[in-house]
N, C-alpha and C positions, 0 to 999 in steps of 0.2 A: 449412512451415518445417522446416529441417534443422539449424539451429544447436542445439548441446547444451552443457550445462555440468554441472559437478559441484562440490560443496563438500567438500574433504577436510579432515582435521583439521590446522590450522596452529598457530601459537604460541598458547598459553593455550587450546587447544581450539577456536579460531576457525576456521570453515569457510573454505576457499579454493577458487578456481575450477578446474574441470577439464572432464571430458567425459561427462556423462550428462544426461538431461532435467532441466530446471531445477525444475519443480514437478510432483509426482505426489501426488495425494490419493485415497484409497480408503476407501469405507464410512464417511464422516463422519457421526457421530450426535451431536446436541446437543439437550438439552431445557432448558426453564426452568420453575420452579415445582416443586411436590412433590405426590405422591399423585394424587388425582383432578384437581387443578388443574394438573398438569404439561402443558406444551405442547411437542411435538416440532417443532423448526424445521429440523433437518437429520436426514434419515432414510436414510442410506446413500448420500449424495452422492459422486460421483466427479468428479475434475477433473485434466486434464493441461494444462500450459502450457509451450510451448517458449521458450527464449531467443530474443529477436527477434520475439515474438508479442504482440499485444494481444487480449485476450479480454474481451468485454463480457458482463455478466450482467444480465439483466432479470428482473423479477418483481413481483408485487403487493406493496403495503405490508404489512409484517409477515411476508413469506414467508421471511425468514432471510438476506437478502443481506448485511446488515452483520455478522451472526454468522459467515457464511462467511469474510469478510475477517478478522475477529478471530481465528478459530481458525487461519487460515493464517499470521497474524502471531505466533501464540503468546501472544496476550492472553487468550484463553479456552481452557480445557482441554476436550478431547473426552471424551465418554462411551464412544465406540468409534470405531475407524478409525485410519488412519495418514496422516501428512503428511511428505513428503520434499521438501526444497528443496535441489537439487543433490546428492541422495544422502544428506543428513543427516536423520535422523528428528527433526523439529522437535517432535513430540508427546512425545518422550522426553527432550528437553533439560531440564536443571536449571539453576538459577541457579548461577554467574554466566554460564554459556554461553548461556542463553536471553536474558539482558540484552544480551550482546554481539551475538547474532544480531539482536535488534530494533534495535540501534544501526547496524549496517553491512550486515546481510544483507537487510533489508526496509525499505522506506519506506512508511508508512501515512498516507494523506490521510483524515482523519476528516470525516464529513459536517458536524459541528458545530464544526470548527476545533480546539478545545481548546488555544488559545493561552494562555500563562501571563499573567494579567492585570497583573502587576507589571513585566513586561518589555516593552520596545518591540517593534515588529514585527521590526526587524533583530536585536535580542537574542534573540527567539524563534527566528529562523532559525539563528543562530550557536550557540545553546546546545548542540545535539548535536555541533557541531564542536569544542567545548571539553572534551568528555568523554574519559576515558581510553579508548583504542582507536579513536578517530575516524580516518577515512581521511586520508592525506596530502593537503594542499591543500583541506581541507573548508571552511575559513573563506573562502578566496578564491572557491571555487565558490559559496558562499552569497551573497556580495556580487554575483557575476555574475548569479545567479538573481534577486536583488532588482531589478537593473537590467532584466534580460530581461523580467520580469513587470510592468514599469512602476510599481515601488513606491519608487523612489529618493526622491521628494519627501516621502513619508510614513513613511520607514523609522524615524524617531525617535519616532513616535507610539505611545502605548499602545493596546492593542486596543479599549478602549471608545470611542476617538476615531476609529476606522476604520469604514468601511462594511463590510457583509457581504462584498461582493466583494473588498475589500482584505484582510480577514481570511482569506478563502479562499486568496488568492494567496500570502500569507505562510505559510499552513499547507502549501501545496504546495511552496514553496521549502524549508521545514524538512524535509519528507519526503525531498527529493532531495539535501540538503546532503552526506550521506556517500556519495553515488554508489552506492546499493544496486543489486544485480542484479535485484531483484524490487520492483515498485511496486504497491501495492494502493490504489486510489483509490475512495472512497465518494462518489458524486455530486460530482465535482470541479468541475463547471461549473454546479451547481444554483443558486448565488448570484451568478453572473456575468452581465454584459451580453453581447450577442452578440460584440462585438469581443474582450473579455477571454476569453470562452469559447473562441473560435477560437484565440487565442494559446496557451491552456493545452492544448488538444487537439493543436496543432502541436508543443508541447514534449513531450507524451507520445509522439507519433508519432516524434519524433527519438530518444527513448530506445530504442524498439524497433529503429530503424535501427542504433543503437549496440550491439545485442545483448542488451538488457535485456528482461525480461518485464513486462507490465502487465496487471493484472486490474482491470477498470473496472466499477463499479456505476453504472448510469445509467437514466434514464427518457427521455432526450432522443434523438431520432432522429439528429441530426447526430453525436453522440458514438458511437452504435452503428454508424453507417455507417463510422466511422474504424477500427473493429475488424477484425481478421482473421477472428474467429469470434464469433458471438453465441449465448449460451446462455440458457435460461430456468430459473429456480429455481421449482419448483412441487412441492407435496407433499413437500418435503424433499429433492428430487433435482434434479440438473441435466440438462436435456434439450437 
């Protein structure tokens, strides 16, 4: 892959696209717990992802795969290391710049959905489109994604009335509504039937063809086969 991007400082400090590698992470370190009970899940992990590339990350349960996505998205803070998304040091961002980055700079698909229970599926998708700083056309893009993912008939339903697969697809649409250059997907097909899983993988593949980067956590062979590269997270490092 040769496509490259950069995020310069735009209005209100928001990064904008340019010409350097999209994701560069070096020496990532993260532990949970304290003293003798501390457990190191990232121990010097390095990662590069080009725009237009899908990277699949495999690893045993508890190896730190979800933690990797959370630090890349700026949800968890590092103990050591550095993360650049398009040349911007995400690990150094402060609020509100970090909030703005999470709104439009990265789309995170959580393993357990995290849909707001009081909002319908469609309202969950469109919520980021209504926030200050949302990308132009986000609401229309969200509605198109709902149709594309076969959710139109259940768009008005609350999450507790939806199947696990429907909740997952709404979560994916929400992650993509602001057209982020980087998508981080934690087991995005884990709760889907074969047809829905294939549709989601096809959509993620289209994102890379459009020049976006995708980091995919998965344990499924079909998903890994769609990736440009497959890495394994073991002993806190990517191999």
